[in-house]
Each structure stands twice: as C-alpha cells, then as structure tokens.
C-alpha positions as a Markdown table, in Angstrom:
| # | Residue | x | y | z |
|---|---|---|---|---|
| 1 | Unk | 103.7 | 105.2 | 85.0 |
| 2 | Unk | 100.6 | 104.6 | 87.1 |
| 3 | Unk | 101.4 | 105.8 | 90.3 |
| 4 | Unk | 101.3 | 109.2 | 88.5 |
| 5 | Unk | 98.3 | 111.2 | 89.8 |
| 6 | Unk | 97.2 | 114.2 | 87.9 |
| 7 | Unk | 98.6 | 117.9 | 89.3 |
| 8 | Unk | 96.0 | 119.7 | 91.5 |
| 9 | Unk | 94.3 | 123.4 | 91.6 |
| 10 | Unk | 97.8 | 125.4 | 93.4 |
| 11 | Unk | 100.8 | 123.1 | 92.3 |
| 12 | Unk | 103.3 | 125.5 | 90.3 |
| 13 | Unk | 103.5 | 123.8 | 86.6 |
| 14 | Unk | 107.0 | 124.4 | 87.0 |
| 15 | Unk | 109.8 | 124.6 | 89.3 |
| 16 | Unk | 113.2 | 126.3 | 88.4 |
| 17 | Unk | 114.5 | 124.4 | 84.8 |
| 18 | Unk | 111.7 | 121.5 | 85.1 |
| 19 | Unk | 108.3 | 121.0 | 84.3 |
| 20 | Unk | 105.9 | 119.2 | 86.3 |
| 21 | Unk | 103.5 | 116.3 | 84.6 |
| 22 | Unk | 102.2 | 115.0 | 87.9 |
| 23 | Unk | 102.3 | 113.9 | 91.6 |
| 24 | Unk | 104.5 | 111.3 | 92.1 |
| 25 | Unk | 103.1 | 111.5 | 96.1 |
| 26 | Unk | 103.6 | 114.4 | 100.0 |
| 27 | Unk | 104.6 | 113.4 | 103.2 |
| 28 | Unk | 105.3 | 116.3 | 105.9 |
| 29 | Unk | 108.5 | 117.6 | 104.2 |
| 30 | Unk | 106.3 | 118.3 | 100.7 |
| 31 | Unk | 104.8 | 117.3 | 97.8 |
| 32 | Unk | 107.6 | 115.0 | 95.5 |
| 33 | Unk | 106.6 | 115.6 | 91.5 |
| 34 | Unk | 107.1 | 114.2 | 88.8 |
| 35 | Unk | 109.0 | 116.3 | 86.2 |
| 36 | Unk | 111.0 | 116.7 | 83.3 |
| 37 | Unk | 114.1 | 117.9 | 82.3 |
| 38 | Unk | 114.4 | 120.1 | 79.4 |
| 39 | Unk | 115.8 | 116.9 | 77.6 |
| 40 | Unk | 112.9 | 115.2 | 78.6 |
| 41 | Unk | 114.2 | 113.1 | 81.2 |
| 42 | Unk | 111.9 | 112.3 | 83.5 |
| 43 | Unk | 113.0 | 112.6 | 86.8 |
| 44 | Unk | 111.3 | 113.5 | 90.5 |
| 45 | Unk | 111.2 | 117.4 | 91.7 |
| 46 | Unk | 110.6 | 117.1 | 95.7 |
| 47 | Unk | 109.2 | 120.4 | 96.3 |
| 48 | Unk | 109.6 | 121.6 | 100.0 |
| 49 | Unk | 106.2 | 122.7 | 101.6 |
| 50 | Unk | 106.4 | 126.8 | 102.7 |
| 51 | Unk | 107.0 | 127.0 | 106.1 |
| 52 | Unk | 109.6 | 124.9 | 106.0 |
| 53 | Unk | 113.5 | 127.1 | 107.0 |
| 54 | Unk | 115.8 | 126.9 | 104.3 |
| 55 | Unk | 119.3 | 127.3 | 105.9 |
| 56 | Unk | 123.1 | 126.4 | 105.4 |
| 57 | Unk | 121.6 | 123.3 | 107.2 |
| 58 | Unk | 119.8 | 122.2 | 104.3 |
| 59 | Unk | 122.1 | 123.4 | 102.1 |
| 60 | Unk | 124.5 | 121.1 | 103.0 |
| 61 | Unk | 122.8 | 117.9 | 103.6 |
| 62 | Unk | 121.9 | 118.4 | 99.6 |
| 63 | Unk | 125.2 | 119.0 | 99.0 |
| 64 | Unk | 125.9 | 115.5 | 100.5 |
| 65 | Unk | 123.8 | 114.2 | 99.6 |
| 66 | Unk | 124.6 | 114.9 | 95.7 |
| 67 | Unk | 128.0 | 113.2 | 96.4 |
| 68 | Unk | 125.8 | 109.5 | 97.6 |
| 69 | Unk | 127.5 | 107.1 | 95.3 |
| 70 | Unk | 124.4 | 105.6 | 93.1 |
| 71 | Unk | 125.0 | 102.2 | 94.3 |
| 72 | Unk | 120.7 | 100.8 | 94.4 |
| 73 | Unk | 119.3 | 104.5 | 95.4 |
| 74 | Unk | 117.4 | 107.2 | 93.2 |
| 75 | Unk | 120.7 | 110.0 | 92.7 |
| 76 | Unk | 120.4 | 113.5 | 93.5 |
| 77 | Unk | 120.9 | 115.6 | 89.7 |
| 78 | Unk | 120.3 | 118.4 | 91.2 |
| 79 | Unk | 118.4 | 121.0 | 93.8 |
| 80 | Unk | 117.5 | 125.1 | 94.9 |
| 81 | Unk | 117.4 | 126.4 | 98.5 |
| 82 | Unk | 116.7 | 130.2 | 97.1 |
| 83 | Unk | 112.8 | 130.6 | 96.7 |
| 84 | Unk | 110.7 | 127.8 | 96.9 |
| 85 | Unk | 113.3 | 125.4 | 97.6 |
| 86 | Unk | 113.3 | 121.9 | 95.2 |
| 87 | Unk | 115.7 | 118.6 | 95.2 |
| 88 | Unk | 115.5 | 117.0 | 92.1 |
| 89 | Unk | 116.3 | 112.9 | 92.3 |
| 90 | Unk | 115.9 | 110.1 | 89.7 |
| 91 | Unk | 112.7 | 109.0 | 89.0 |
| 92 | Unk | 111.9 | 105.3 | 89.4 |
| 93 | Unk | 108.9 | 104.0 | 87.3 |
| 94 | Unk | 107.6 | 101.5 | 90.1 |
| 95 | Unk | 105.7 | 100.9 | 93.3 |
| 96 | Unk | 107.0 | 101.3 | 96.8 |
| 97 | Unk | 107.8 | 98.6 | 99.7 |
| 98 | Unk | 104.9 | 100.0 | 101.6 |
| 99 | Unk | 102.8 | 100.1 | 98.4 |
| 100 | Unk | 103.0 | 95.9 | 97.7 |
| 101 | Unk | 103.1 | 95.0 | 100.8 |
| 102 | Unk | 104.9 | 91.5 | 101.6 |
| 103 | Unk | 107.5 | 89.5 | 99.6 |
| 104 | Unk | 109.1 | 86.2 | 100.5 |
| 105 | Unk | 111.8 | 83.9 | 99.5 |
| 106 | Unk | 114.5 | 85.5 | 97.1 |
| 107 | Unk | 112.0 | 88.7 | 96.7 |
| 108 | Unk | 112.7 | 89.1 | 100.6 |
| 109 | Unk | 116.5 | 88.7 | 100.2 |
| 110 | Unk | 117.0 | 91.1 | 97.0 |
| 111 | Unk | 115.1 | 93.7 | 98.8 |
| 112 | Unk | 117.2 | 92.4 | 102.1 |
| 113 | Unk | 121.3 | 92.8 | 100.6 |
| 114 | Unk | 120.1 | 96.0 | 97.7 |
| 115 | Unk | 118.3 | 98.2 | 100.5 |
| 116 | Unk | 121.6 | 97.5 | 103.0 |
| 117 | Unk | 123.3 | 98.4 | 100.2 |
| 118 | Unk | 122.0 | 101.9 | 99.6 |
| 119 | Unk | 122.1 | 102.4 | 103.4 |
| 120 | Unk | 126.4 | 101.7 | 103.6 |
| 121 | Unk | 126.5 | 104.5 | 100.2 |
| 122 | Unk | 124.8 | 106.6 | 102.1 |
| 123 | Unk | 127.0 | 106.3 | 105.3 |
| 124 | Unk | 130.0 | 105.9 | 103.8 |
| 125 | Unk | 129.2 | 109.7 | 102.1 |
| 126 | Unk | 128.5 | 110.8 | 105.9 |
| 127 | Unk | 125.2 | 110.7 | 105.5 |
| 128 | Unk | 122.4 | 109.3 | 107.3 |
| 129 | Unk | 119.1 | 109.0 | 105.5 |
| 130 | Unk | 116.7 | 110.0 | 108.8 |
| 131 | Unk | 113.2 | 108.5 | 107.5 |
| 132 | Unk | 114.3 | 105.1 | 106.4 |
| 133 | Unk | 110.8 | 103.6 | 105.6 |
| 134 | Unk | 108.1 | 101.6 | 102.8 |
| 135 | Unk | 107.4 | 103.8 | 101.9 |
| 136 | Unk | 110.9 | 105.4 | 100.9 |
| 137 | Unk | 112.2 | 101.9 | 98.5 |
| 138 | Unk | 110.7 | 101.6 | 95.1 |
| 139 | Unk | 111.0 | 98.4 | 93.4 |
| 140 | Unk | 112.1 | 100.3 | 90.5 |
| 141 | Unk | 112.5 | 97.2 | 86.7 |
| 142 | Unk | 116.0 | 97.2 | 88.2 |
| 143 | Unk | 115.5 | 95.5 | 91.5 |
| 144 | Unk | 114.2 | 97.9 | 94.8 |
| 145 | Unk | 116.0 | 101.6 | 95.4 |
| 146 | Unk | 116.3 | 103.5 | 98.3 |
| 147 | Unk | 114.9 | 107.3 | 97.9 |
| 148 | Unk | 114.3 | 110.8 | 99.3 |
| 149 | Unk | 117.5 | 110.0 | 102.3 |
| 150 | Unk | 119.6 | 113.3 | 104.0 |
| 151 | Unk | 117.6 | 116.1 | 104.4 |
| 152 | Unk | 115.5 | 114.5 | 106.5 |
| 153 | Unk | 117.6 | 115.7 | 109.7 |
| 154 | Unk | 118.5 | 118.7 | 108.8 |
| 155 | Unk | 114.4 | 119.7 | 108.1 |
| 156 | Unk | 114.6 | 118.2 | 111.8 |
| 157 | Unk | 112.4 | 115.0 | 112.5 |
| 158 | Unk | 112.0 | 113.5 | 115.5 |
| 159 | Unk | 110.2 | 114.1 | 118.5 |
| 160 | Unk | 110.0 | 118.1 | 119.2 |
| 161 | Unk | 109.4 | 120.4 | 122.0 |
| 162 | Unk | 105.5 | 120.9 | 121.1 |
| 163 | Unk | 105.3 | 117.4 | 121.6 |
| 164 | Unk | 104.9 | 117.0 | 118.0 |
| 165 | Unk | 107.1 | 114.3 | 115.9 |
| 166 | Unk | 107.9 | 115.0 | 112.4 |
| 167 | Unk | 108.9 | 111.4 | 110.6 |
| 168 | Unk | 107.2 | 107.5 | 110.6 |
| 169 | Unk | 106.9 | 107.0 | 114.2 |
| 170 | Unk | 106.8 | 103.2 | 113.5 |
| 171 | Unk | 110.4 | 102.9 | 112.2 |
| 172 | Unk | 111.8 | 105.5 | 114.1 |
| 173 | Unk | 114.4 | 104.5 | 117.0 |
| 174 | Unk | 114.2 | 105.1 | 120.7 |
| 175 | Unk | 116.5 | 107.7 | 120.6 |
| 176 | Unk | 115.4 | 109.4 | 117.6 |
| 177 | Unk | 111.8 | 109.3 | 119.7 |
| 178 | Unk | 113.4 | 110.8 | 122.6 |
| 179 | Unk | 114.7 | 114.4 | 120.2 |
| 180 | Unk | 118.7 | 113.1 | 120.5 |
| 181 | Unk | 120.9 | 113.5 | 117.5 |
| 182 | Unk | 120.2 | 111.1 | 114.9 |
| 183 | Unk | 123.4 | 109.4 | 113.3 |
| 184 | Unk | 123.6 | 106.3 | 111.6 |
| 185 | Unk | 122.6 | 103.5 | 113.9 |
| 186 | Unk | 118.7 | 104.5 | 114.1 |
| 187 | Unk | 118.9 | 104.0 | 109.5 |
| 188 | Unk | 120.3 | 100.3 | 110.5 |
| 189 | Unk | 116.8 | 100.9 | 113.9 |
| 190 | Unk | 115.1 | 101.4 | 110.7 |
| 191 | Unk | 116.0 | 99.2 | 108.3 |
| 192 | Unk | 114.9 | 96.4 | 110.1 |
| 193 | Unk | 111.9 | 97.4 | 111.1 |
| 194 | Unk | 111.7 | 97.9 | 107.2 |
| 195 | Unk | 112.3 | 93.9 | 106.8 |
| 196 | Unk | 109.9 | 93.2 | 110.0 |
| 197 | Unk | 107.5 | 94.7 | 107.7 |
| 198 | Unk | 107.8 | 93.7 | 104.2 |
| 199 | Unk | 108.0 | 89.9 | 105.6 |
| 200 | Unk | 105.1 | 90.3 | 108.1 |
| 201 | Unk | 103.0 | 93.3 | 106.4 |
| 202 | Unk | 103.7 | 94.5 | 110.2 |
| 203 | Unk | 106.9 | 96.1 | 111.3 |
| 204 | Unk | 108.2 | 95.5 | 114.9 |
| 205 | Unk | 106.7 | 97.3 | 117.2 |
| 206 | Unk | 102.6 | 97.7 | 115.4 |
| 207 | Unk | 101.6 | 100.3 | 113.6 |
| 208 | Unk | 98.6 | 100.7 | 116.2 |
| 209 | Unk | 98.2 | 104.4 | 118.2 |
| 210 | Unk | 100.8 | 106.6 | 118.2 |
| 211 | Unk | 101.5 | 106.6 | 122.2 |
| 212 | Unk | 101.2 | 102.7 | 122.2 |
| 213 | Unk | 104.4 | 101.8 | 119.3 |
| 214 | Unk | 106.5 | 104.4 | 121.2 |
| 215 | Unk | 105.9 | 102.4 | 124.4 |
| 216 | Unk | 106.6 | 99.1 | 121.9 |
| 217 | Unk | 109.8 | 100.6 | 120.8 |
| 218 | Unk | 111.3 | 102.4 | 123.8 |
| 219 | Unk | 110.1 | 99.5 | 126.3 |
| 220 | Unk | 109.3 | 96.1 | 125.0 |
| 221 | Unk | 110.7 | 93.3 | 122.5 |
| 222 | Unk | 109.4 | 93.3 | 118.8 |
| 223 | Unk | 107.6 | 90.3 | 117.2 |
| 224 | Unk | 109.5 | 89.9 | 114.1 |
| 225 | Unk | 107.8 | 87.3 | 113.1 |
| 226 | Unk | 109.1 | 84.0 | 110.8 |
| 227 | Unk | 111.8 | 86.0 | 109.8 |
| 228 | Unk | 114.5 | 83.2 | 108.5 |
| 229 | Unk | 117.8 | 82.7 | 108.9 |
| 230 | Unk | 120.4 | 84.8 | 108.9 |
| 231 | Unk | 117.9 | 87.8 | 108.4 |
| 232 | Unk | 116.5 | 86.9 | 111.2 |
| 233 | Unk | 119.1 | 87.1 | 114.2 |
| 234 | Unk | 120.8 | 90.5 | 111.4 |
| 235 | Unk | 117.3 | 91.9 | 112.7 |
| 236 | Unk | 116.9 | 91.4 | 115.8 |
| 237 | Unk | 120.3 | 93.1 | 116.2 |
| 238 | Unk | 120.0 | 96.2 | 114.4 |
| 239 | Unk | 116.7 | 96.2 | 116.5 |
| 240 | Unk | 118.6 | 96.7 | 119.6 |
| 241 | Unk | 117.5 | 99.9 | 122.1 |
| 242 | Unk | 121.6 | 101.2 | 122.4 |
| 243 | Unk | 122.0 | 102.9 | 119.3 |
| 244 | Unk | 125.9 | 101.2 | 120.3 |
| 245 | Unk | 125.2 | 98.0 | 120.4 |
| 246 | Unk | 124.1 | 97.9 | 116.9 |
| 247 | Unk | 126.2 | 96.3 | 113.9 |
| 248 | Unk | 126.6 | 98.6 | 111.6 |
| 249 | Unk | 125.2 | 98.4 | 108.3 |
| 250 | Unk | 127.9 | 97.5 | 106.4 |
| 251 | Unk | 128.8 | 94.4 | 108.5 |
| 252 | Unk | 125.3 | 93.7 | 107.4 |
| 253 | Unk | 125.3 | 93.1 | 103.9 |
| 254 | Unk | 128.7 | 91.3 | 105.5 |
| 255 | Unk | 126.7 | 88.9 | 107.1 |
| 256 | Unk | 123.6 | 89.0 | 104.1 |
| 257 | Unk | 126.0 | 87.9 | 101.7 |
| 258 | Unk | 128.1 | 85.8 | 104.2 |
| 259 | Unk | 125.7 | 82.3 | 102.6 |
| 260 | Unk | 126.4 | 83.8 | 98.5 |
| 261 | Unk | 130.0 | 83.6 | 98.9 |
| 262 | Unk | 130.4 | 80.3 | 100.3 |
| 263 | Unk | 128.1 | 79.1 | 97.9 |
| 264 | Unk | 125.3 | 77.8 | 99.9 |
| 265 | Unk | 121.3 | 78.9 | 99.2 |
| 266 | Unk | 120.2 | 81.9 | 100.9 |
| 267 | Unk | 118.6 | 81.6 | 104.3 |
| 268 | Unk | 118.2 | 77.9 | 104.8 |
| 269 | Unk | 119.6 | 75.3 | 107.5 |
| 270 | Unk | 120.9 | 76.2 | 110.9 |
| 271 | Unk | 122.7 | 79.0 | 111.6 |
| 272 | Unk | 126.0 | 79.1 | 113.5 |
| 273 | Unk | 126.3 | 82.4 | 115.2 |
| 274 | Unk | 123.6 | 82.7 | 118.2 |
| 275 | Unk | 122.5 | 87.0 | 118.2 |
| 276 | Unk | 123.1 | 88.4 | 121.5 |
| 277 | Unk | 119.4 | 89.3 | 122.8 |
| 278 | Unk | 119.1 | 92.8 | 122.5 |
| 279 | Unk | 115.6 | 92.5 | 125.1 |
| 280 | Unk | 115.7 | 95.8 | 127.9 |
| 281 | Unk | 115.7 | 93.6 | 130.2 |
| 282 | Unk | 119.2 | 91.9 | 129.1 |
| 283 | Unk | 120.1 | 95.1 | 127.8 |
| 284 | Unk | 120.4 | 96.5 | 131.3 |
| 285 | Unk | 122.0 | 92.8 | 132.5 |
| 286 | Unk | 125.3 | 93.8 | 130.0 |
| 287 | Unk | 125.3 | 97.1 | 131.8 |
| 288 | Unk | 127.1 | 95.5 | 134.7 |
| 289 | Unk | 128.9 | 92.7 | 132.8 |
| 290 | Unk | 132.4 | 92.8 | 131.5 |
| 291 | Unk | 133.0 | 94.3 | 128.1 |
| 292 | Unk | 134.7 | 91.3 | 126.7 |
| 293 | Unk | 131.3 | 89.7 | 127.1 |
| 294 | Unk | 129.4 | 92.2 | 125.9 |
| 295 | Unk | 131.2 | 91.3 | 122.7 |
| 296 | Unk | 129.7 | 88.3 | 122.8 |
| 297 | Unk | 126.9 | 88.1 | 124.3 |
| 298 | Unk | 127.0 | 84.6 | 125.5 |
| 299 | Unk | 126.5 | 83.5 | 122.2 |
| 300 | Unk | 128.4 | 80.7 | 119.6 |
| 301 | Unk | 131.3 | 81.7 | 117.4 |
| 302 | Unk | 131.8 | 84.8 | 116.4 |
| 303 | Unk | 129.4 | 87.5 | 116.9 |
| 304 | Unk | 127.7 | 89.6 | 114.6 |
| 305 | Unk | 129.9 | 93.0 | 115.1 |
| 306 | Unk | 128.2 | 96.3 | 116.4 |
| 307 | Unk | 129.4 | 99.2 | 115.6 |
| 308 | Unk | 131.8 | 99.9 | 118.7 |
| 309 | Unk | 134.1 | 97.1 | 116.8 |
| 310 | Unk | 133.9 | 98.6 | 112.8 |
| 311 | Unk | 136.8 | 101.6 | 112.5 |
| 312 | Unk | 138.0 | 101.6 | 109.2 |
| 313 | Unk | 140.6 | 103.2 | 107.3 |
| 314 | Unk | 138.3 | 105.4 | 104.8 |
| 315 | Unk | 135.2 | 105.4 | 102.8 |
| 316 | Unk | 135.1 | 102.4 | 100.7 |
| 317 | Unk | 132.3 | 101.4 | 97.7 |
| 318 | Unk | 130.1 | 99.3 | 99.2 |
| 319 | Unk | 131.3 | 95.6 | 99.7 |
| 320 | Unk | 128.5 | 94.1 | 97.3 |
| 321 | Unk | 129.6 | 96.4 | 94.6 |
| 322 | Unk | 132.5 | 94.3 | 94.5 |
| 323 | Unk | 131.7 | 90.7 | 95.2 |
| 324 | Unk | 130.2 | 89.9 | 91.8 |
| 325 | Unk | 132.7 | 86.9 | 91.0 |
| 326 | Unk | 132.3 | 85.5 | 94.5 |
| 327 | Unk | 128.5 | 85.9 | 94.7 |
| 328 | Unk | 128.2 | 82.9 | 91.6 |
| 329 | Unk | 124.9 | 82.8 | 93.5 |
| 330 | Unk | 123.6 | 85.9 | 92.5 |
| 331 | Unk | 126.0 | 88.9 | 92.3 |
| 332 | Unk | 125.4 | 92.1 | 92.9 |
| 333 | Unk | 125.7 | 94.1 | 89.7 |
| 334 | Unk | 125.8 | 98.2 | 90.1 |
| 335 | Unk | 125.1 | 99.5 | 86.7 |
| 336 | Unk | 126.1 | 103.3 | 85.1 |
| 337 | Unk | 128.4 | 106.2 | 86.9 |
| 338 | Unk | 128.0 | 108.9 | 89.4 |
| 339 | Unk | 127.0 | 112.2 | 87.4 |
| 340 | Unk | 130.1 | 114.1 | 85.9 |
| 341 | Unk | 131.1 | 117.1 | 89.2 |
| 342 | Unk | 129.2 | 119.9 | 89.6 |
| 343 | Unk | 126.4 | 118.9 | 86.6 |
| 344 | Unk | 123.1 | 120.0 | 87.5 |
| 345 | Unk | 120.8 | 118.3 | 84.8 |
| 346 | Unk | 119.7 | 115.0 | 84.1 |
| 347 | Unk | 122.0 | 113.5 | 80.9 |
| 348 | Unk | 119.7 | 112.8 | 78.0 |
| 349 | Unk | 118.9 | 108.6 | 78.4 |
| 350 | Unk | 116.7 | 107.8 | 80.9 |
| 351 | Unk | 119.4 | 107.7 | 84.5 |
| 352 | Unk | 120.2 | 103.8 | 85.8 |
| 353 | Unk | 123.0 | 105.2 | 87.8 |
| 354 | Unk | 121.0 | 103.6 | 91.0 |
| 355 | Unk | 120.3 | 100.4 | 89.0 |
| 356 | Unk | 120.9 | 97.2 | 91.4 |
| 357 | Unk | 120.3 | 94.0 | 89.7 |
| 358 | Unk | 120.8 | 91.4 | 93.1 |
| 359 | Unk | 120.3 | 88.9 | 90.1 |
| 360 | Unk | 120.4 | 88.2 | 86.1 |
| 361 | Unk | 117.7 | 88.6 | 83.8 |
C-alpha cells in the first residue's frame, strides 16, 4: 500500500467500528483514511472536517450514493452523520490518475470507457458526482475506479456568495463556477476535462491562475491536444458551454463502445460523424437557428445525441455491463454484486464489487 501515509498527531485512532491505520489523502471536505473493519477488511474512511453542516440533505445524499450500482467505482459501504460524520467506501489499492499523469492507446481507451461507465451508474441512481477530477479516479488492480461521488453537491461546491470556490476549478463546468444548480451535465463536462488531462497532462482550460482558468472555461474554446478519434469528437461535444447541449454520459458510453461493437480497432481511422462546433461564438449562432439545425450541428450523418434527445423510461444498468458478447475486442466485465440491502459492514473478503476489467488479462 504505497500511497498510505502514517497517521498524524491529532488524527483519530478509530471512527465508529473502524480502526484507522493511515492517511490516504485530504481535501476541502475532510481527510480520507485507510481503515479496517472489525473483520480486518481494508476500507477507505472519509472523515468530514469539523464545521461542515451535517443536515438532512447530506444524509439523503449518502443514502443515494449507497444505492449506486457497483460498476467501475468504489462502492459506499457505510456512513454516519451523528457526531463527526464519516463515509466508508471500498478501498482501491492504487495511485490516482492525478499521480500517474498521462496515458495513451489502450490505457486511455480503458480509462475513458471505465469512467464513463461509472458516471452512468451514478447518474442512473439519480446521483451527481459533483467533483469528478483526476484525484478521484484510482487505478486499482481491477482497472480504473471512480471514488468520492455524490457528496460534493450536498456539502456545497462551485462559486460561493463570498467569492470563494469549493472544488477543483480546472474541471468545473461554467454553470458550476457561476454557483448555479449542478446536475449530470456538469459531470459530463468534468469527464471530458479529465480525459484531456489523461491524454496531455494538462486540463483543457489550463491549470494556472484561478482567474485565467475561470475566464477560459466561460469564454474560450478548449485546448484538447492530439486526442484520437472518436474520443476527440466526443470530448468536444461534452465541453459545450451550455449544459443542455452536452450529450448524456450514456450516449458518450455508447459512442465509445461503437468501434468495438463493429469489430474495428478502437480510436483508429476516419470518424463518420462530424461533431458540432460548441465554441461560444457558434453557440450564439445556434440560438438563432432552427431546432433541426441545432440537432445536427451542421455535421454529416447522425450527430452525437444531446441530453435533450435522451428520455429513458426508467434507469437501467450501464450498457457496457450488457455488452460482453458483442465487445469481442475488449469486453467490459463487472465482478461481484452490491452488498445486500441494509448491510452496514463490509463482507469478510476483500471488496470486488467495483471491479471493472475492460480487457482479459
């Protein structure tokens, strides 16, 4: 466990029934510890910092996070909002994408599909991640895993009335920076920003001074480097300034899986679609165009669907979970099941319900 630091003076020795053995990281909302359940199972325990408002909204957010299907994410196992609030999740033994930095080829493909799968599972449960960034993508033995989802919105993120920003601005959508209500489209924007970071080492609007980053996100076009197709077109669509014009993450996932379903090598060759131009100037032009033109964006063939075109009758597991037989070049395999309803303790064996093996080893 190379990413574990020793406990510091003032750190608790235990919270609830969990013994704390080391530090995994710290952020604006609290400290994440490596803990052990009573049966010895390693878990990640996030202890929220003192002073955070623990109210009914946070309790509901935690309950919703526990209902998320375990696809390519570290499942929430337990939580308490009495006294010093804490959240317990599966422990992923591996570095974060923030630590490992750039990747390409099959690794980038695995990362894109796995993280989109996780966000789709989160959204299907009616939850918004709210703080998707490289530090919240862990590269574990079973593949990329998304962590720390569903809580940021309840605690608060984006621009506050005081002028302070809670979160990671380089990966925030324009509406999030404006302090508006954050929904699934903000996660889509953040996902695309993380993919650019993964491919180039720099987020699409830079990571220098805060005013400069905010200005670029709100007013300028993204710099996405040499992203391969079809990821390039998908990312550009996801970085649209207006949340209503971004595709849903389910549509992103279907698009990324299309080359594999067709039996072609991923991210190679010409793309049959032309992604709409989502620059600020072009979006202003779209406002004056007929609705049909907005749907096509001037592209050839079928455009990447936007959120306004997606109206599923009911939530369903991520499509990648059903695509095993069709994705011969790289089936997505999900191991294990969610803990039984009402369970508050991890199982006796090491957790595997968040496994996301995109390729056979």
